[in-house]
LUMFIKE-714341 format. One record per residue (C-alpha): residue in one letter; y, x, z. Coordinates in pm, whole numbers, padded with zeros to 5 digits, always signed. Example, Ala and Ser with C-alpha at 12.3 -4.5 7.8 and 13.67 -1.06 7.14 Angstrom:
<recs>
A-00450+01230+00780;S-00106+01367+00714;
</recs>
This chain:
<recs>
M+00000+00000+00000;I+00360+00109-00054;L+00531-00095+00222;D+00393-00197+00560;V+00616-00405+00789;K+00478-00446+01140;N+00599-00704+01394;V+00967-00658+01307;K+01220-00832+01532;R+01598-00865+01538;S+01826-01093+01738;F+02201-01158+01737;D+02359-01271+02065;G+02032-01422+02179;F+01948-01585+01843;M+01619-01451+01705;A+01693-01404+01333;V+01366-01222+01255;N+01085-01289+01500;G+00773-01075+01470;V+00744-01053+01091;S+00451-00855+00953;F+00350-00814+00590;A+00243-00548+00340;V+00325-00492-00026;E+00087-00313-00260;K+00201-00055-00513;D+00314-00213-00845;E+00308-00562-00693;L+00574-00826-00769;C+00628-01013-00444;A+00881-01282-00351;I+01017-01401-00017;I+01140-01760-00011;G+01290-01985+00254;P+01598-02198+00321;N+01942-02061+00405;G+01931-01904+00749;A+01559-01834+00735;G+01623-01461+00787;K+01557-01326+00438;S+01866-01105+00403;T+01837-00987+00764;L+01477-00887+00696;F+01588-00690+00389;N+01859-00519+00595;L+01601-00418+00855;V+01354-00283+00600;T+01620-00083+00412;G+01792+00066+00718;H+02115-00133+00695;L+02041-00286+01038;P+01852-00133+01333;L+01536-00305+01456;D+01499-00446+01806;A+01124-00393+01778;G+00853-00318+01523;E+00781-00057+01259;V+00844-00010+00888;I+00622+00229+00692;F+00716+00322+00335;N+00487+00538+00121;G+00308+00647+00436;I+00633+00756+00607;D+00771+00590+00920;I+01125+00485+00819;T+01187+00263+01122;H+01478+00467+01255;M+01606+00618+00930;H+01950+00553+00782;A+01983+00355+00458;Y+02075+00662+00250;Q+01766+00848+00377;I+01540+00556+00285;C+01703+00537-00059;R+01622+00903-00121;L+01257+00831-00044;G+01249+00591-00340;M+01351+00248-00211;G+01633+00083-00408;R+01811-00231-00291;S+02061-00478-00438;F+02268-00734-00247;Q+02350-01105-00287;R+02707-01018-00382;S+02767-00771-00662;N+02818-00422-00524;I+03009-00242-00803;F+03334-00051-00854;P+03546-00309-01043;R+03815-00056-01149;L+03565+00178-01313;T+03406+00124-01652;V+03044+00021-01681;F+02955+00377-01786;E+03147+00529-01495;N+02972+00303-01244;I+02628+00416-01357;Q+02738+00778-01392;A+02882+00776-01038;A+02550+00647-00905;V+02358+00917-01092;L+02598+01184-00961;A+02556+01058-00605;Y+02177+01062-00633;R+02182+01415-00780;R+02433+01521-00512;Q+02684+01631-00775;G+02983+01435-00651;F+03183+01749-00568;N+03115+01976-00863;F+03455+02133-00928;F+03347+02351-01219;T+03215+02097-01468;P+03421+01806-01608;V+03276+01489-01459;G+03271+01314-01796;S+03010+01557-01928;L+02768+01528-01637;F+02441+01340-01681;R+02559+01149-01988;E+02208+01125-02127;E+02066+00986-01803;T+02354+00740-01775;E+02312+00616-02132;E+01938+00575-02080;I+01998+00349-01780;L+02261+00150-01970;E+02007+00090-02244;K+01743-00016-01991;V+01969-00284-01842;G+02112-00393-02178;L+02472-00283-02120;Q+02514+00000-02370;E+02750-00208-02586;L+02969-00278-02282;S+02979+00079-02152;R+03357+00115-02195;E+03444-00224-02044;M+03606-00240-01702;S+03338-00360-01463;G+03567-00609-01291;S+03616-00795-01619;L+03246-00858-01677;S+03082-01196-01634;Y+02890-01241-01311;G+02559-01208-01493;F+02659-00875-01647;Q+02787-00754-01310;K+02443-00820-01162;Q+02285-00630-01451;L+02522-00344-01379;E+02424-00349-01013;L+02059-00326-01119;G+02151-00021-01326;I+02322+00135-01024;V+02006+00081-00820;L+01792+00236-01097;A+02015+00545-01092;S+01852+00644-00762;A+01513+00670-00941;P+01335+00426-00706;N+00966+00343-00708;M+01029+00019-00519;L+01307-00237-00568;L+01429-00488-00311;L+01648-00746-00483;D+01834-00998-00269;E+01893-01321-00466;P+01918-01143-00804;T+02009-01464-00993;S+02238-01623-00734;G+02544-01784-00897;M+02412-01742-01251;S+02392-01999-01527;A+02048-02103-01650;K+02087-01875-01953;E+02191-01579-01738;T+01906-01648-01496;N+01642-01646-01769;A+01783-01326-01922;T+01800-01152-01584;I+01445-01242-01483;E+01314-01127-01821;L+01506-00802-01776;I+01380-00741-01421;G+01020-00812-01520;R+01039-00582-01821;I+01193-00295-01626;A+00938-00333-01345;R+00651-00317-01594;E+00792-00032-01803;K+00881+00189-01507;G+00585+00093-01289;L+00807-00035-01008;T+00702-00234-00705;L+00928-00538-00665;L+01012-00737-00352;F+01281-01001-00396;T+01432-01306-00232;E+01521-01602-00449;H+01637-01963-00416;D+01533-02073-00766;M+01170-02184-00747;A+01126-02169-01124;V+01219-01801-01107;V+00984-01739-00815;F+00681-01891-00984;S+00756-01731-01321;I+00747-01372-01202;S+00577-01345-00861;E+00223-01230-00802;R+00245-01316-00431;I+00488-01523-00224;L+00586-01508+00143;V+00749-01815+00298;L+00996-01742+00578;H+01114-02012+00819;Q+01326-01958+01130;G+01258-01586+01122;Q+00879-01614+01090;I+00636-01609+00798;I+00466-01949+00785;C+00271-01905+00460;E+00161-01620+00236;G-00044-01617-00081;K-00058-01633-00458;P+00189-01869-00629;E-00070-02143-00683;E-00174-02125-00316;V+00183-02154-00194;R+00261-02426-00447;S-00030-02639-00324;N+00041-02590+00045;P+00155-02936+00172;A+00380-02800+00446;V+00556-02564+00204;Q+00597-02839-00052;R+00758-03070+00200;A+00985-02804+00350;Y+01093-02600+00048;L+00961-02703-00289;G+01022-03076-00301;E+00856-03216-00608;V+00773-02885-00779;R+00435-02927-00949;
</recs>
């Protein structure tokens, strides 16, 4: 397995946001976490990726205990993460955003002897092609549509050369057309680069179209886990989260 989360807990002012969550993700697996707003999905992601400290539990990534590591240390071990809100530099071009991420990963941010514009151009252009933004490389990032901004954020995450991606609501706020394009893009990149994918998502059509396994989170606890057809047919999950999805 690539990720092993063991009895993770986190509370805020007495409110237990994540309460004893345990699960594992296998290498190359595409796994989704679903649940209503406030279920603890984003908090769980923040705990796994080092953006929040744990109250209790362990997180093992690629056989390494990352429980008490900082987010940047976990990133360098190969875990990439995106956020619900786009995390880009709006006053930089699309190309410059990706290039800055590549420079940061290669620890070249303070190279005074080489013009920045000439550094890692090939790597930057390769990532732009992967995420379908090569034709927009000179556009200011802040002027992009929301869907393109999320694609750019995916490119920024890929610049850290991850072997596992954690995507928090990757299609949130998108139109149906943008959603379909983004999910197709994520699936293609995961297959081509052999990435393990763990993502949260509110759109059930998206979840069932791409997931190999689904975890259902409710009030900080996992109440169901299994293949999409198993989760889909679970009466309690249907009543609580899926409505009339068939």
